[in-house]
C-alpha positions, 0 to 999 in steps of 0.5 A, spaced: 528 061 422 533 062 416 539 067 415 542 068 408 549 070 410 553 073 405 560 074 404 563 080 401 568 082 397 574 084 400 577 090 396 569 093 394 564 090 399 561 086 394 557 080 395 562 074 392 557 069 394 551 066 398 549 061 403 543 060 407 543 056 414 538 055 420 539 060 426 543 055 430 549 056 424 550 063 426 554 063 430 559 058 429 559 061 421 560 069 425 566 066 429 569 063 423 569 069 420 571 073 425 577 069 427 580 070 419 577 077 419 572 075 413 567 080 411 559 077 411 553 080 412 547 077 415 540 077 413 534 073 414 532 068 408 526 070 403 521 065 406 517 062 401 509 064 400 504 059 403 
């Protein structure tokens, strides 16, 4: 499964940028964000129709 992770602006909470990662990378990104106090939003990535 893949997830979209968006970095959020500290002032108004708007998305600054986003990236799509696999499930194994989510934990590492969450730990990095927590270490520097960065706000992030995580949701399942859109899947392409087959």
